[in-house]
N, C-alpha and C positions, 0 to 999 in steps of 0.2 A: 389250633392244636399244633404242637411241635412233633414232627415225625422223625423217627430214627432213619427210616427208609424214605428219604425225600424224593428220590427219582421215581420210586414205585408209587408214591402218593400222588405224584404229578400226572399220573395216567398210565404209566407202563404196566401197573398191576392189573388194570382193567383189560388190557390187551392179552393177558395170559389166560390160558384155559383154567377151568376150575380144578382140574387134576393137578396142574402145575402149581397153582396157588396152594392147594392142600398139601402138596409135597414140601413146599417151602415152610409151611406152618409146622408140619411134622418134624422137619429138621430142627427148628427152633425148640420144639418140645423135647426132642431127643437130646439136644445140647443141654437144656435145663436139667434133665434127669441125670446126664453124665456129670455135670458140675455138682449136682447135689450128692451123688455117690462119692465124689472126691472131697466132699466137705467144704466146697466153695459156694456157700449160700449167696454171696454177693453176685457172683457170675450167674448163678442159677436164676436169681430174681430178674436179672437183666434179660436173660434169654426168655423167661416167661413174659416179661413186658413186651419184648419184640414179637413173640407169638400172638399176644393179645392185639397188638397193633396190626399185624397181618390179618388176623380174624376180622377186625373192624374194617380194614380195607376191603376184604372179601365180601363182607356183608353189604358194604356201600355199593358194590358193583352188581349185586344180584337183582334180577328183575322177576324171577320166579319165586312166588311166595313159599312153595314147599322147600326149595333150597335155602332160602333166607331163614326159614324157621329152624331148619336143622343146623345151620351155621351158628345161629344165635343160641341154640341149645348147647352146642359145643362150648361156646364162649362162657 
């Protein structure tokens, strides 16, 4: 798989707290919404793809089933 966030995918993401991970995902979602409001669907789609990538990285680092279930539900 080709990652946009290569450094995060190499392990840095797993070292971050769940709160920090979710904040980063929220930033990408916010960017997507802002670009959508400005009529820039191309940039909006890129931000959504980055958010999905970060959600996948978050899901891959979770060991607790209840957290994993909620993260996958969001995805």
